[in-house]
N, C-alpha and C positions, 0 to 999 in steps of 0.2 A: 511461627513455624508452619502453621496451616496455610497461610497465604504464600509463603515461599514455595511450598510444594505445588500450589495452584499455578504460580507463575512458571514453574518448571514444566508443568503439564501443558500449559498454553504454548510454551516454547517448543515442546516436543511435537504437539499437533501442528504448529506452524511450520516447523522444519520438515516434517514428513510430507505435508501438502506441497511445500515449496519444491522439494526434490521430486515428488511424484507427478505434479501437474504443472510445474513451472510458474506458479503464482507467488506473489510477493508475501502473502500472509496477512496483510493488513485487514482484509475483509473478514478474517477470523479473529485476529488479535484484538481489534477495536471492540467488538461486542463483548468478548469475554473479559477484557479489562474493565469495560463499563460496569458489568455486573459485579466483578471482584471489588471495584472501588466503592460501589454502593454498599456491598456487604461489609466493607471495612468502616463504613460510616463517614466517608469523605463528604465534604460540602457538596450538596446536590447541584449547586449553581455552576460547578466546575468539573464534574465527573467526566463528562463527554470530552471536554477540552484536554483533560489529563490523559484519557484513553487515546485520543488522536495524537497528541504530542509524543507520548511514549511509544506508540506504534511507529511513528515516523523515525524516531531515534533508532529503533531496532532495525528498521529497513536499511539504514546506512550500512550496517555490517553484512546483512544478507545480500545486498546489492553488489558489494565489492566482490564477494565470492562468485556471484552469478556472472558479473562482467568479465572476470578473468577466464571463466569457463567458456563463454561465448567468443571472447577475443581469440582464444587458442584455436577455435574452429573457423576463424575469419568470418564470423557472422555479424560483426558490428560495423555498420556503415558510419564511420567516424565523421565523414563530411556532413551527413544529415544530423548527427549528434550535435555538432558545433553550431548548426543552424538553429536547432531547437532550444539549446541551452539558455541563450540570453532571455528568451520569453519565459522559459520554465522558471528561472531564478526570480524574475520579476513577479510572475504570476504566483509562485509559491510564497514569496514574502507578502504579497498583497493578501492572499488567501489566509495566511496565518494571522495577519494583523486584523483582518475583518472578523475572523472567528472570535477574537477577544470580545467583540461587541454583540455576538449572537448568543442567545440563550441556549443553555445546554440541551433543553428539550427540542428546540428547533434544529440544532445540529444532529440530534438523535434521529429525528424524522427524515432529515436530508440524507443521512447515511443509510437509513432503512430503504428509502426510495432508490437510491443509487445501487445498493446491494440487490434489490429486487430486479432491477434492470439487468444487472450482470448475470443473475441467476437465470433469467429468461433467455438472454443472449446465448449463454453457455448451454443450457438445456435444450434449446431449440436449434442450436448450431447456426445461429444467424451471423453470417459473415459478409462484409462489404465486398463488392466486386471491383477489382482494379479496373481503371479505365480513365482516370484523370491524370494529367501531367503533373509531376511534382512541382509545386510552386517554388519561387526563389526564397531568398533570405527573409524578406518581410512577411510572406505568407506563412513560413514555418515558425517565425518568431511569434506571430499572432496565435497560431495553433498551439505553440509551446506555452504561451501565457494562459490559455484556457485549460490545457492539460495540467499545468502546474497548479493553478488556483483550485480547480475542482479536486485534484488528487490530494492536495494538502488538507482541504477541508473535510475529507473523509478518511485521511490517514493511510493512504495506499501509495504504492510506487508508480502508479500511472499506466501500467501495462494494458489495462482494460480499455484505455483510450488511445495510447500511443500505437499499439499494434494495428487497430482498425484504420487509424489515420494513414499510416505508412502503406498498408495493403491497398487502401483506396487509391493511393497515388502510385500504384504499379511497382511497389517494392516487394521482392520475393518474401514469402512468409518467414523463412528461417532467418533472413536478414532483419525483417521487421521485429521478430522476437528478440534477437540479439541486440539490436539497437535500442529497443524498449528497455531491456535490462540495464543498458548503460545509462539511459535517461533517468531510470529510477533513482540513481545515486544523487544527482543534483536536486531532484525533487525532494528526497528525504533530507538532504543537508539544509536546503532552503527552508523546508517546512519545520524541521526540528529546531533549527536556530531561531526561526520566527516565533515558534510556540514558547521557547525558553524566554525570549525577549518580551513577548506580549503578556506573559504571565508573571513576569518578574515583579516582586514587591507585593503581591496579593497575600495578605496575612492569613487568610483562611485555608490556604493550600497546606497539604500535609508536610510533616518533616521529611527530610531526605528527597525533596523535590527541588528542581531548578526550573522556575516558571512552571510550565505545564508538562514537564518530563519527570516522571516518578522513577527514581533510580533503582530501588529494589526490584520492581517489575522489569525494568530494562535489563538488568544483569541476569535475572532468572530466565527471561525469554531468550536473550542472545546466547547465553551459555548452552542452553539445551537445543536450540534450533540449529546451531552449528554442528552439533553432534548427530542430530537425527536426520538432517537433510540428505546425507549419503544413503540412509536407509530408504528414504522416499524415492531416490533415484534408482535404487535397486528394485524396488517394488514396481516402478514404472515399466521396467523391462519384463516383468513377470505377469502383470495384470493387463487386461484389455483397456486401451486408452479411452475409447468411446464410452464404455460403461462407467469408467472412473469419473469422467467429466459429468455425466448425467447424475451420478450419485452426489458429486460435489455441488452441482447446481441445485439439487434438492436440499442439500445441507444449507447452502446460502439462502435459499428461499425460506427455510424454517427460521434461520437467524434473523432475516429481515422482518418476518412476521412477528417474531418475539420482540424485536427492538421497538416495533410500533406499539 
């Protein structure tokens, strides 16, 4: 019962942050699941894999809601989406397959470094300047492969890389954010399915898991995040955006340090 309440709390936090800041939640879900799984006594060799795989599975549902919202505002560049998707699916599958052979501690450190970079980028408001011409299908597929592989290996929807890539290539910010939200869905699907497949048959994984996806945590997080995301969206219109992002950046910085 204690752990179910913890999963609901993680979902509540992820939902509020997603609605308030437009982030996917993986940067928060992964470290808290990591600590929760350690507390439950899961095999230390696979706790990070379980945290990442479960996070990706939850992002499937949060992405659907986000995509529909952005699509209604005509903020999704579907032409760019379809150029990125082939590379994202391949990169996501490769990333999830490679993760199977990487030690949990190494994944933990990789995640911490990535989260530290995101915290600094958000806190210092470092944004790429548009000025490059959008490449064709091959260039976007290569970019999608990198975005998919890295995102899957840290358990996120990829917005922290997709948005800068699109803005760098002269795409308007609101369209970059909307398209990034759409791209998060295939990243999550490819990553979650890959983590289920790569973890299948490992005997030391806990009951109620399919590969590296732990279902009690999944249902607790998804159920609560769907309910609390509207609250986050409401708060976003009441609180100053710049200060919110700086506070969140500090929060990510503390999580990254704690993960190390």
